[in-house]
C-alpha positions in Angstrom: 19.1 23.3 2.0 18.1 21.2 5.0 16.4 17.9 4.1 13.2 18.9 5.8 13.0 22.1 3.8 13.4 20.1 0.6 10.7 17.7 1.8 8.3 20.6 2.3 9.1 22.0 -1.2 8.5 18.5 -2.8 5.2 18.1 -1.0 3.3 20.4 -3.5 3.5 21.5 -7.1 4.7 19.9 -10.3 8.1 18.3 -10.7 9.9 17.5 -13.9 13.0 15.9 -15.4 14.7 17.9 -18.1 16.0 15.9 -21.0 19.8 16.0 -21.4 21.1 17.8 -24.5 23.4 16.0 -26.8 25.0 17.2 -30.1 24.9 15.3 -33.3 27.9 13.2 -32.2 26.1 12.3 -29.0 28.2 14.5 -26.7 26.8 16.6 -23.9 25.7 20.0 -25.3 26.0 22.4 -22.5 24.7 25.5 -24.3 21.6 23.6 -25.4 21.0 22.4 -21.8 21.4 26.0 -20.4 18.9 27.2 -23.0 16.4 24.5 -22.0 16.7 25.2 -18.3 16.3 28.9 -18.8 13.1 28.2 -20.9 11.6 25.8 -18.4 12.5 27.4 -15.1 9.9 30.3 -15.2 6.9 28.0 -15.8 6.6 27.2 -12.1 7.8 23.7 -11.6 8.5 23.1 -7.9 11.8 21.3 -8.5 13.8 19.9 -11.5 15.7 16.6 -11.5 18.9 16.8 -13.4 20.3 13.6 -14.9 17.2 11.6 -14.1 15.6 8.8 -16.1 14.2 11.1 -18.8 17.7 12.8 -18.7 19.2 9.4 -19.8 21.0 8.9 -16.6 21.7 5.3 -17.6 23.9 6.4 -20.5 26.0 9.0 -18.7 29.7 8.7 -17.7 31.0 10.4 -14.6 32.8 13.3 -16.3 29.7 14.5 -18.2 27.5 13.7 -15.2 29.4 16.3 -13.2 29.1 18.8 -16.1 25.3 18.2 -16.2 24.7 18.7 -12.5 27.0 21.8 -12.3 25.3 23.3 -15.3 21.8 22.7 -13.9 22.8 24.1 -10.5 24.5 27.2 -11.9 21.8 28.0 -14.4 18.9 27.7 -11.8 20.8 29.3 -8.9 18.4 31.2 -6.7 15.4 29.8 -8.6 14.0 26.3 -8.9 15.9 23.8 -6.8 17.9 21.0 -8.5 17.9 17.4 -7.4 20.5 15.1 -9.0 19.8 11.5 -10.1 22.2 8.9 -8.7 22.3 5.2 -9.1 24.1 2.1 -10.3 26.3 0.1 -7.9 26.4 1.3 -4.3 29.9 2.7 -4.7 29.1 4.5 -7.9 25.9 5.9 -6.4 27.9 7.2 -3.4 30.5 8.8 -5.7 27.7 10.5 -7.7 25.8 11.6 -4.5 28.9 13.2 -3.0 29.8 14.8 -6.3 26.3 16.3 -6.7 26.3 17.5 -3.1 29.7 19.3 -3.6 28.3 20.9 -6.8 25.3 22.4 -5.0 22.4 20.0 -5.7 19.7 20.5 -3.1 18.8 16.8 -3.0 19.1 13.4 -4.7 16.8 11.0 -6.5 18.2 7.5 -5.8 17.4 5.5 -8.9 17.4 1.6 -8.8 20.7 -0.2 -8.4 22.3 -2.1 -11.1 20.8 -5.2 -12.9 21.4 -7.8 -10.3 18.6 -9.0 -8.1 19.0 -8.5 -4.4 17.3 -9.3 -1.2 15.2 -6.7 0.6 17.9 -6.4 3.2 20.6 -5.9 0.5 18.5 -3.2 -1.2 17.9 -1.5 2.1 21.7 -1.5 2.9 22.3 0.1 -0.5 19.9 2.9 0.2 21.2 3.4 3.7 24.8 3.6 2.6 24.0 6.3 0.0 21.9 8.3 2.4 24.7 8.3 5.0 27.3 9.4 2.5 25.7 12.9 2.2 23.9 15.5 4.3 21.3 16.6 1.6 17.8 15.1 1.3 17.3 11.8 -0.6 14.2 10.5 -2.4 14.2 6.8 -3.1 12.7 5.6 -6.4 10.8 2.3 -5.9 11.0 0.8 -9.4 12.3 -2.3 -11.2 14.8 -4.1 -8.9 14.2 -1.6 -6.1 11.0 -2.7 -4.4 11.2 -1.9 -0.7 8.5 -3.0 1.7 6.8 -0.7 4.2 8.6 -2.4 7.1 12.1 -1.8 5.6 11.2 1.7 4.6 10.2 2.4 8.2 13.5 1.1 9.4 15.4 3.2 6.8 13.4 6.3 7.9 14.6 5.7 11.5 18.2 5.2 10.5 18.5 7.9 7.8 17.0 11.3 8.8 17.8 12.7 5.4 15.7 10.0 3.6 12.8 12.3 3.0 10.9 11.0 0.0 9.4 8.0 -1.7 8.8 8.0 -5.4 6.6 5.2 -6.8 7.3 3.8 -10.3 5.7 0.4 -9.8 2.0 1.2 -9.9 1.3 -1.4 -7.2 -1.7 0.1 -5.5 -1.6 -2.3 -2.6 2.0 -1.5 -1.9 1.5 2.3 -2.3 -1.4 2.3 0.1 0.6 0.2 2.6 3.6 2.5 2.4 1.5 5.7 2.7 -0.4 4.3 5.7 2.6 3.0 7.6 5.0 6.0 7.0 2.4 8.8 7.2 3.9 12.2 7.1 7.4 10.9 7.6 8.0 11.0 3.8 6.8 13.2 0.9 5.3 10.9 -1.7 5.8 11.3 -5.5 4.0 9.7 -8.4 6.7 8.4 -10.8 5.1 6.2 -13.4 5.8 7.0 -17.1 3.4 9.7 -18.3 2.3 10.3 -14.8 -0.6 12.5 -15.8 -2.6 9.4 -16.7 -2.4 8.2 -13.1 -2.5 11.6 -11.3 -6.1 11.6 -10.2 -5.9 8.0 -8.9 -2.7 8.7 -7.0 -4.1 11.9 -5.5 -7.0 9.8 -4.1 -4.3 7.6 -2.5 -2.7 10.6 -0.7 0.0 11.2 -3.4 -0.9 14.5 -5.0 2.6 15.3 -6.4 4.1 13.7 -9.6 6.8 14.3 -12.1 5.9 15.3 -15.6 8.0 14.4 -18.6 5.6 16.3 -20.8 6.7 19.5 -19.1 9.8 19.2 -21.3 7.8 20.3 -24.4 4.3 21.4 -23.4 5.1 23.2 -20.1 1.9 25.4 -20.1 -0.3 22.4 -20.7 1.5 20.4 -18.1 1.0 23.1 -15.5 -2.6 23.6 -16.5 -3.2 19.9 -16.1 -1.6 19.8 -12.6 -3.7 22.8 -11.6 -6.8 21.0 -12.7 -5.8 17.9 -10.8 -5.2 20.0 -7.7 -8.6 21.7 -8.0 -10.5 18.4 -8.8 -11.5 20.0 -12.1 -12.5 16.7 -13.7 -13.8 18.2 -16.9 -10.4 19.9 -17.7 -8.5 16.8 -16.7 -10.7 14.5 -18.9 -10.4 16.9 -21.9 -6.6 17.0 -21.8 -6.4 13.3 -21.4 -8.7 12.6 -24.3 -7.2 15.3 -26.6 -3.6 14.7 -25.9 -2.4 12.1 -23.4 -4.3 9.0 -24.8 -3.2 9.6 -28.4 0.3 10.4 -27.0 0.4 7.0 -25.3 -0.5 5.3 -28.6 2.8 6.6 -30.0 4.8 6.1 -26.8 3.8 2.5 -26.5 4.9 1.4 -29.9 8.5 0.6 -28.9 10.4 -0.1 -25.7 12.3 3.0 -24.6 10.0 5.5 -26.3 9.0 7.0 -22.9 12.3 8.9 -23.3 12.5 9.1 -27.1 9.1 10.7 -27.4 10.0 13.4 -24.9 13.1 14.3 -26.9 11.0 14.4 -30.0 8.6 16.7 -28.3 11.4 19.1 -27.2 12.6 19.3 -30.8 9.1 20.1 -32.1 8.8 22.8 -29.4 11.9 24.5 -30.8 14.4 23.2 -28.1 16.1 20.3 -29.9 18.0 18.2 -27.4 19.7 16.0 -30.1 19.3 12.2 -30.5 18.8 9.7 -27.8 21.8 7.5 -27.0 21.9 3.8 -27.7 20.3 1.5 -26.7 17.4 3.8 -27.1 16.1 4.7 -30.6 14.5 7.9 -31.9 10.9 8.1 -33.1 10.3 7.1 -36.8 9.4 10.0 -39.1 5.6 9.2 -39.2 5.5 8.9 -35.4 7.3 12.3 -35.2 4.8 13.9 -37.5 1.9 12.4 -35.5 3.3 13.9 -32.3 3.8 17.3 -33.9 0.2 17.3 -34.9 -0.9 16.5 -31.4 1.3 19.3 -29.9 0.1 21.8 -32.6 -3.6 21.2 -31.5 -2.7 22.4 -27.9 -1.8 25.9 -29.1 1.1 28.1 -28.0 3.0 27.1 -24.9 
């Protein structure tokens, strides 16, 4: 898929990050992952990100990373396009990027580099080297230690034709507006804050109408209904779903660090698609939190 074709696909519709299935021993569960993708694919997501943040990218080793990307590509062949998460050190990110390209991923989500702080020029060099290592389209994820300025993003856009997207996980409105105004239609822009539905209306007003939904993992119908309401400026429906589900959901999610992933895996289990436990250093929901989430999901009705 040409990067510009991918850019066009990512410019509308709902995106999502399938969780990664593990068995009781914490090993990749291919059969469970296939079942998950087969369940989610027909609901109408524009693209799926394999081995993304919600897919516990940070806990994967290279061998199982390859299995995950290959499984996603093979399962969704001819249907929803798969973008692969890549990240870590520059050389590791390049190895993953090239592996994902060989396995048939249609694009990449470049997650923040490793822990160390770096200058703007250093981060830009990291992004440029990854982009130039492949031919497929790349979306850069501005989050945590990756905080590129509009000026550097413009320079990267000139040097890297396959850098086609900007995903914001910072929530810095001034920066988001500056990037959007400076880069214009050169990029496709994606909302990437945890539980992005809460910010969806505000980001649409900024010129960022597309976002990735973690909740799609366990309430796909509601997630699509919510996106449709956002797109149609149906404020009544948006407000009702936020009040009835997302605000009480946030109350559970915010109780512990790392629950942004753990609560999604719990939701998948409640929906009948158990993805197994999260890997350390994350921790699973406590029993009372799990029951509270189950009650919230039950109120939404069949998915």
